[in-house]
C-alpha positions as a Markdown table, in Angstrom:
| # | Residue | x | y | z |
|---|---|---|---|---|
| 1 | Met | -55.2 | 20.0 | 80.0 |
| 2 | Glu | -51.2 | 20.4 | 81.2 |
| 3 | His | -49.0 | 20.6 | 78.1 |
| 4 | Asn | -45.1 | 20.5 | 78.9 |
| 5 | Cys | -42.5 | 20.4 | 76.6 |
| 6 | Pro | -41.4 | 18.0 | 74.7 |
| 7 | His | -37.4 | 19.1 | 74.9 |
| 8 | Cys | -37.0 | 19.6 | 78.7 |
| 9 | Gly | -40.4 | 19.0 | 80.6 |
| 10 | Ala | -41.0 | 22.4 | 81.7 |
| 11 | Asp | -44.9 | 23.1 | 82.5 |
| 12 | Leu | -45.6 | 25.5 | 79.0 |
| 13 | Pro | -48.4 | 28.5 | 78.6 |
| 14 | Ala | -51.5 | 27.7 | 76.8 |
| 15 | Asp | -51.3 | 27.8 | 73.2 |
| 16 | Ala | -47.1 | 28.3 | 73.3 |
| 17 | Ser | -44.7 | 28.0 | 70.2 |
| 18 | Phe | -41.4 | 27.9 | 72.1 |
| 19 | Cys | -40.2 | 26.6 | 75.8 |
| 20 | Pro | -39.3 | 29.7 | 77.7 |
| 21 | His | -37.7 | 27.7 | 79.6 |
| 22 | Cys | -35.5 | 26.2 | 76.8 |
| 23 | Ala | -35.3 | 28.5 | 74.1 |
| 24 | Gln | -36.9 | 25.5 | 71.6 |
| 25 | Ser | -39.6 | 25.7 | 69.3 |
| 26 | Ile | -42.6 | 23.1 | 70.0 |
| 27 | Arg | -44.6 | 23.3 | 66.4 |
| 28 | Thr | -43.9 | 20.5 | 64.1 |
| 29 | Arg | -42.5 | 22.1 | 60.8 |
| 30 | Lys | -43.7 | 20.8 | 57.4 |
| 31 | Ala | -41.6 | 20.5 | 54.8 |
| 32 | Ala | -42.6 | 23.0 | 51.9 |
| 33 | Ala | -44.1 | 21.5 | 48.9 |
| 34 | Val | -41.7 | 22.9 | 45.9 |
| 35 | Pro | -44.4 | 24.3 | 42.8 |
| 36 | Ser | -44.6 | 22.0 | 40.0 |
| 37 | His | -43.1 | 24.6 | 37.5 |
| 38 | Leu | -39.8 | 24.7 | 39.4 |
| 39 | Trp | -39.3 | 21.1 | 39.8 |
| 40 | Arg | -39.9 | 21.1 | 36.1 |
| 41 | Lys | -37.5 | 23.9 | 35.3 |
| 42 | Gly | -34.3 | 22.3 | 38.1 |
| 43 | Leu | -34.9 | 18.7 | 36.6 |
| 44 | Lys | -34.1 | 20.7 | 32.9 |
| 45 | Trp | -31.4 | 21.6 | 34.1 |
| 46 | Val | -29.8 | 18.2 | 35.6 |
| 47 | Leu | -30.6 | 17.1 | 32.5 |
| 48 | Leu | -28.8 | 20.0 | 30.6 |
| 49 | Leu | -25.7 | 19.4 | 32.5 |
| 50 | Val | -25.9 | 15.8 | 31.7 |
| 51 | Ile | -26.6 | 15.7 | 28.2 |
| 52 | Leu | -23.5 | 18.4 | 27.8 |
| 53 | Ala | -21.2 | 16.1 | 30.4 |
| 54 | Ala | -21.9 | 12.9 | 27.3 |
| 55 | Ala | -21.8 | 15.1 | 24.9 |
| 56 | Ala | -18.3 | 16.2 | 26.3 |
| 57 | Ala | -17.3 | 12.5 | 27.0 |
| 58 | Ala | -17.6 | 10.9 | 23.6 |
| 59 | Gly | -15.3 | 14.1 | 21.8 |
| 60 | Trp | -12.7 | 13.2 | 24.0 |
| 61 | Gly | -13.4 | 9.5 | 23.6 |
| 62 | Leu | -13.4 | 10.2 | 19.9 |
| 63 | Leu | -10.2 | 12.7 | 19.8 |
| 64 | His | -8.8 | 9.9 | 21.7 |
| 65 | Asp | -9.0 | 6.6 | 20.7 |
| 66 | Ser | -10.8 | 6.8 | 17.0 |
| 67 | Pro | -9.0 | 7.2 | 14.0 |
| 68 | Thr | -10.2 | 10.4 | 12.7 |
| 69 | Gly | -8.6 | 10.4 | 9.3 |
| 70 | Leu | -8.2 | 7.4 | 7.4 |
| 71 | Pro | -10.7 | 5.6 | 5.2 |
| 72 | Ala | -12.6 | 2.8 | 6.6 |
| 73 | Gly | -12.9 | 0.1 | 3.9 |
| 74 | Glu | -12.7 | -3.8 | 3.1 |
| 75 | Thr | -8.9 | -4.7 | 3.0 |
| 76 | Thr | -7.5 | -7.2 | 0.1 |
| 77 | Ala | -4.6 | -9.4 | 1.7 |
| 78 | Val | -1.5 | -8.7 | -1.0 |
| 79 | Val | 1.5 | -10.9 | 0.0 |
| 80 | Phe | 4.9 | -10.1 | -1.4 |
| 81 | Gln | 7.9 | -12.3 | -1.7 |
| 82 | Glu | 11.4 | -10.9 | -1.1 |
| 83 | Asp | 14.4 | -11.6 | -3.2 |
| 84 | Glu | 17.8 | -12.9 | -1.9 |
| 85 | Asp | 19.4 | -9.8 | -0.6 |
| 86 | Gly | 16.0 | -9.4 | 1.5 |
| 87 | Met | 14.3 | -7.0 | -0.4 |
| 88 | Val | 10.5 | -6.6 | -1.1 |
| 89 | Thr | 9.7 | -4.5 | -4.2 |
| 90 | Val | 6.3 | -3.7 | -5.1 |
| 91 | Thr | 5.3 | -2.6 | -8.2 |
| 92 | Pro | 2.3 | -2.0 | -10.1 |
| 93 | Glu | 2.2 | -4.7 | -13.0 |
| 94 | Tyr | 2.0 | -7.4 | -9.5 |
| 95 | Leu | -0.3 | -4.7 | -7.5 |
| 96 | Glu | -2.5 | -4.9 | -10.8 |
| 97 | Glu | -3.6 | -8.6 | -9.9 |
| 98 | Phe | -5.8 | -6.8 | -6.9 |
| 99 | Phe | -6.6 | -3.8 | -8.3 |
| 100 | Pro | -7.3 | -3.9 | -11.8 |
| 101 | Thr | -8.3 | -0.6 | -11.7 |
| 102 | Leu | -5.1 | 1.4 | -11.0 |
| 103 | Ile | -3.5 | 4.0 | -12.5 |
| 104 | Ala | -0.1 | 4.6 | -10.2 |
| 105 | Ile | 1.1 | 3.6 | -6.7 |
| 106 | Asp | 2.9 | 5.4 | -4.3 |
| 107 | Phe | 5.4 | 2.7 | -1.9 |
| 108 | Gly | 7.7 | 3.6 | 0.7 |
| 109 | Thr | 9.0 | 3.4 | 4.2 |
| 110 | Thr | 7.6 | 5.9 | 6.5 |
| 111 | Ser | 8.6 | 8.0 | 9.6 |
| 112 | Lys | 5.2 | 9.0 | 10.6 |
| 113 | Ser | 2.6 | 7.3 | 12.9 |
| 114 | Ser | -0.2 | 9.8 | 11.8 |
| 115 | Asp | -4.1 | 8.5 | 11.7 |
| 116 | Asn | -4.7 | 11.5 | 9.0 |
| 117 | Ile | -3.9 | 10.0 | 5.3 |
| 118 | Asp | -3.8 | 13.9 | 4.2 |
| 119 | Asp | -0.2 | 13.3 | 6.0 |
| 120 | Tyr | 0.6 | 10.5 | 3.5 |
| 121 | Leu | -0.5 | 11.8 | 0.8 |
| 122 | Val | 1.1 | 15.4 | 0.9 |
| 123 | Asp | 4.7 | 13.3 | 1.4 |
| 124 | Ser | 3.8 | 10.7 | -1.7 |
| 125 | Tyr | 5.3 | 11.1 | -5.1 |
| 126 | Gln | 2.3 | 11.6 | -6.6 |
| 127 | Met | 1.7 | 14.3 | -5.1 |
| 128 | Ala | 5.1 | 16.2 | -6.4 |
| 129 | Arg | 4.1 | 14.5 | -9.4 |
| 130 | Leu | 0.6 | 16.7 | -9.3 |
| 131 | Val | 2.1 | 19.4 | -7.7 |
| 132 | Ser | 4.7 | 20.6 | -9.9 |
| 133 | Ser | 3.2 | 19.6 | -13.0 |
| 134 | Arg | 0.4 | 21.6 | -11.8 |
| 135 | Gly | -2.1 | 18.4 | -12.5 |
| 136 | Thr | -0.9 | 17.3 | -15.7 |
| 137 | Glu | 0.8 | 13.9 | -14.7 |
| 138 | Ser | 0.9 | 11.4 | -12.1 |
| 139 | Ala | 3.2 | 9.2 | -10.4 |
| 140 | Val | 2.4 | 6.3 | -13.3 |
| 141 | Gly | 5.0 | 3.5 | -13.3 |
| 142 | Glu | 6.6 | 4.5 | -10.3 |
| 143 | Arg | 7.5 | 1.5 | -8.2 |
| 144 | Gly | 9.3 | 0.7 | -4.6 |
| 145 | Met | 11.3 | -1.6 | -2.6 |
| 146 | Tyr | 12.4 | -1.8 | 1.3 |
| 147 | Ser | 15.0 | -4.3 | 3.7 |
| 148 | Ala | 12.1 | -6.4 | 5.1 |
| 149 | Gly | 15.2 | -9.2 | 5.2 |
| 150 | Asn | 17.1 | -6.7 | 7.5 |
| 151 | Asp | 14.5 | -4.6 | 9.5 |
| 152 | Ser | 11.2 | -6.8 | 9.6 |
| 153 | Asn | 9.8 | -3.3 | 11.7 |
| 154 | Asn | 10.1 | -1.4 | 8.5 |
| 155 | Arg | 7.2 | 1.1 | 8.5 |
| 156 | Val | 5.5 | 1.6 | 5.2 |
| 157 | Ser | 3.1 | 3.6 | 2.9 |
| 158 | Leu | 1.9 | 2.1 | 0.0 |
| 159 | Leu | -1.0 | 4.3 | -1.9 |
| 160 | Ile | -2.9 | 3.4 | -4.7 |
| 161 | Phe | -4.6 | 5.6 | -7.2 |
| 162 | Asp | -7.2 | 4.7 | -9.9 |
| 163 | Ser | -7.1 | 8.4 | -10.8 |
| 164 | Ser | -4.8 | 11.5 | -10.6 |
| 165 | Thr | -6.5 | 12.7 | -7.4 |
| 166 | His | -8.6 | 9.7 | -5.9 |
| 167 | Leu | -7.1 | 7.1 | -3.8 |
| 168 | Met | -8.5 | 3.4 | -4.7 |
| 169 | Gly | -6.7 | 1.5 | -1.6 |
| 170 | Tyr | -4.1 | 2.1 | 1.0 |
| 171 | Phe | -2.0 | 0.3 | 3.7 |
| 172 | Ile | 0.3 | 2.2 | 6.7 |
| 173 | Gly | 2.1 | -0.1 | 9.0 |
| 174 | Ser | 4.4 | -2.4 | 9.3 |
| 175 | Pro | 3.6 | -5.5 | 7.2 |
| 176 | Thr | 3.5 | -9.9 | 8.8 |
| 177 | Ser | 5.6 | -12.1 | 8.0 |
| 178 | Leu | 4.0 | -14.9 | 6.7 |
| 179 | Gly | 8.0 | -17.0 | 6.5 |
| 180 | Asp | 9.7 | -18.0 | 4.4 |
| 181 | Gly | 10.5 | -14.3 | 3.0 |
| 182 | Lys | 6.6 | -13.7 | 3.0 |
| 183 | Trp | 5.5 | -10.5 | 3.3 |
| 184 | Gln | 1.6 | -9.4 | 3.7 |
| 185 | Met | 0.1 | -6.5 | 3.8 |
| 186 | Asp | -3.8 | -5.6 | 4.3 |
| 187 | Val | -4.7 | -3.2 | 2.1 |
| 188 | Val | -7.6 | -1.2 | 2.7 |
| 189 | Asn | -10.4 | -0.8 | -0.2 |
| 190 | Cys | -11.0 | 3.0 | 0.4 |
| 191 | Asp | -13.0 | 5.2 | -1.9 |
| 192 | Tyr | -11.0 | 9.0 | -1.0 |
| 193 | Asp | -11.2 | 12.2 | -3.4 |
| 194 | Phe | -7.8 | 14.3 | -2.6 |
| 195 | Thr | -8.8 | 17.3 | -5.3 |
| 196 | His | -9.1 | 19.7 | -2.6 |
| 197 | Leu | -5.8 | 18.6 | -0.7 |
| 198 | Tyr | -3.4 | 18.7 | -3.8 |
| 199 | Glu | -5.7 | 22.2 | -4.8 |
| 200 | Ala | -4.6 | 23.9 | -0.9 |
| 201 | Glu | -0.4 | 22.1 | -1.7 |
| 202 | Leu | -0.9 | 24.2 | -5.6 |
| 203 | Ala | -2.1 | 27.2 | -4.1 |
| 204 | Ala | 0.4 | 27.1 | -1.1 |
| 205 | Phe | 3.1 | 26.0 | -3.6 |
| 206 | Glu | 3.1 | 28.4 | -6.0 |
| 207 | Gly | 3.0 | 31.3 | -3.9 |
| 208 | Asn | 6.3 | 30.8 | -2.2 |
| 209 | Trp | 8.3 | 27.7 | -3.6 |
| 210 | Glu | 10.8 | 30.1 | -5.5 |
| 211 | Asp | 12.0 | 32.1 | -2.3 |
| 212 | Asp | 13.1 | 29.3 | -1.7 |
| 213 | Phe | 15.2 | 28.4 | -4.9 |
| 214 | Ser | 16.2 | 31.9 | -4.9 |
| 215 | Thr | 20.7 | 31.5 | -4.4 |
| 216 | Tyr | 22.5 | 28.7 | -5.9 |
| 217 | Ile | 25.8 | 27.4 | -4.4 |
| 218 | Ser | 27.8 | 25.8 | -6.7 |
| 219 | Pro | 29.7 | 22.8 | -5.3 |
| 220 | Glu | 32.9 | 24.9 | -4.8 |
| 221 | Glu | 31.5 | 27.2 | -2.4 |
| 222 | Ile | 29.7 | 24.7 | -0.2 |
| 223 | Pro | 32.6 | 24.3 | 2.2 |
| 224 | Ser | 32.5 | 27.5 | 2.7 |
| 225 | Ser | 28.8 | 28.5 | 3.0 |
| 226 | Gly | 28.1 | 27.6 | 6.6 |
| 227 | Ala | 26.0 | 24.6 | 5.5 |
| 228 | Val | 25.9 | 22.1 | 8.3 |
| 229 | Trp | 22.7 | 20.1 | 7.5 |
| 230 | Phe | 20.9 | 18.7 | 4.1 |
| 231 | Leu | 17.7 | 17.8 | 2.9 |
| 232 | Asn | 17.8 | 15.5 | -0.4 |
| 233 | Gly | 15.8 | 15.5 | -3.3 |
| 234 | Tyr | 14.7 | 13.0 | -5.8 |
| 235 | Asn | 16.2 | 11.3 | -9.3 |
| 236 | Thr | 14.4 | 13.4 | -11.0 |
| 237 | Gly | 16.8 | 16.2 | -12.5 |
| 238 | Gln | 18.2 | 15.8 | -15.9 |
| 239 | Gly | 20.6 | 18.3 | -16.1 |
| 240 | Pro | 22.5 | 20.3 | -13.7 |
| 241 | Val | 19.8 | 23.1 | -14.3 |
| 242 | Leu | 17.1 | 22.7 | -11.7 |
| 243 | Arg | 13.4 | 22.8 | -14.6 |
| 244 | Lys | 10.9 | 24.5 | -12.7 |
| 245 | Asp | 8.4 | 21.2 | -13.2 |
| 246 | Asp | 11.1 | 18.8 | -11.2 |
| 247 | Ala | 9.1 | 16.6 | -8.6 |
| 248 | Gln | 12.1 | 17.2 | -6.4 |
| 249 | Ile | 11.2 | 20.9 | -5.6 |
| 250 | Tyr | 7.6 | 20.5 | -4.7 |
| 251 | Ser | 9.2 | 17.4 | -2.4 |
| 252 | Leu | 12.0 | 19.8 | -0.7 |
| 253 | Trp | 9.7 | 22.6 | -0.4 |
| 254 | His | 7.0 | 20.6 | 1.7 |
| 255 | Thr | 9.8 | 19.2 | 3.5 |
| 256 | Leu | 11.6 | 22.7 | 4.3 |
| 257 | His | 8.1 | 24.1 | 6.2 |
| 258 | Ser | 7.2 | 21.1 | 7.5 |
| 259 | Pro | 7.3 | 20.8 | 11.7 |
| 260 | Glu | 9.6 | 17.2 | 11.0 |
| 261 | Leu | 12.3 | 20.0 | 9.4 |
| 262 | Glu | 15.0 | 18.5 | 11.3 |
| 263 | Arg | 14.4 | 15.2 | 12.0 |
| 264 | Gln | 14.4 | 14.7 | 8.0 |
| 265 | Cys | 17.5 | 16.9 | 7.8 |
| 266 | Gln | 20.7 | 15.2 | 7.5 |
| 267 | Glu | 24.5 | 15.6 | 8.4 |
| 268 | Met | 26.5 | 17.0 | 5.7 |
| 269 | Glu | 29.7 | 14.7 | 5.7 |
| 270 | Arg | 26.7 | 12.4 | 4.8 |
| 271 | Leu | 26.0 | 13.9 | 1.4 |
| 272 | Glu | 27.6 | 11.5 | -0.7 |
| 273 | Glu | 25.4 | 8.6 | 0.5 |
| 274 | Phe | 22.7 | 10.5 | -0.6 |
| 275 | Leu | 24.0 | 11.4 | -4.5 |
| 276 | Pro | 21.7 | 10.1 | -7.9 |
| 277 | Lys | 21.9 | 7.4 | -9.8 |
| 278 | Glu | 23.8 | 7.5 | -13.4 |
| 279 | Gly | 22.9 | 9.9 | -15.7 |
| 280 | Arg | 20.6 | 12.1 | -13.4 |
| 281 | Trp | 21.5 | 14.9 | -11.1 |
| 282 | Arg | 19.4 | 15.7 | -7.7 |
| 283 | Cys | 18.9 | 19.1 | -5.9 |
| 284 | Tyr | 19.8 | 19.5 | -2.5 |
| 285 | Leu | 19.0 | 22.4 | 0.1 |
| 286 | Leu | 21.6 | 23.2 | 2.2 |
| 287 | Leu | 21.1 | 25.0 | 5.8 |
| 288 | Asp | 23.2 | 26.6 | 8.3 |
| 289 | Gln | 23.6 | 24.6 | 12.4 |
| 290 | Asp | 20.2 | 26.4 | 13.3 |
| 291 | Tyr | 18.4 | 25.1 | 10.3 |
| 292 | Asn | 17.8 | 28.6 | 8.3 |
| 293 | Leu | 17.8 | 27.4 | 4.8 |
| 294 | Leu | 21.0 | 28.7 | 2.0 |
| 295 | Gly | 20.4 | 27.8 | -1.0 |
| 296 | Tyr | 20.4 | 25.1 | -2.8 |
| 297 | Thr | 22.9 | 23.1 | -5.4 |
| 298 | Met | 22.8 | 20.3 | -8.1 |
| 299 | Leu | 24.7 | 17.7 | -8.5 |
| 300 | Asp | 25.1 | 14.4 | -10.4 |
| 301 | His | 26.4 | 11.1 | -9.3 |
| 302 | Gln | 29.6 | 11.7 | -8.7 |
| 303 | Gly | 29.0 | 14.8 | -6.9 |
| 304 | Asn | 29.7 | 17.7 | -9.8 |
| 305 | Gly | 28.0 | 20.3 | -10.7 |
| 306 | Gly | 26.9 | 21.5 | -13.7 |
């Protein structure tokens, strides 16, 4: 029986496995079957890679799309009325109508845009009172206000406490204008115990604050001190001597060691704009042009020292 090469058509010897003329193989090759145990092993690796890729994608989404530290909860709409000067005043007495168990509030404008509630808590007067008093006092009776009529884009932070270290509600953002001088804040109801945060702040504060307040600069020495910038404290000083339990010490210490130091500093030329109200004394940290601490001073409402 004639046998020809399927590639070039040449006659082939009997039982030939390749063509002596074109050197092409004339045997039909079959794909080797992969053993089932090897196929299953390969499938496991593919599935593992798919799972890892999905987990990485989910993790990236959580980091970039979802808040990581603002407690969730239902909201309570609270409406405030601005006065004839365009000022909105927030008081604990008014908020008690919506949150009967509150004991204290913290309210004011904020430049932060963090999605972590701890960042607002460490900046609060409540935290300053807790740390400075070593946990014996809180911001009971405090209130706040902001100029809604002049700047409707003000970002504010409202924190509502029902115990010293328990946050029961908050609003962070820009209030919504309802017209006729009415502004609405949708307060998030939450259940957040920040005892751990207070204890961490207290531990860090106790070991460091005295070094930052070791050098006193009298008002007469300020012009020759080399001060270019200052940080201003609260209206909580009761005399020219800075008390160890004064809440403004923590506030100044926290700002001095925060990554936002430069943004919080004011030019020395503006010092008179930040003098305390009559009958109070305010503490100021003085810094050189490179934001290095020079010392502190205490001033009354006229800019005088003790």
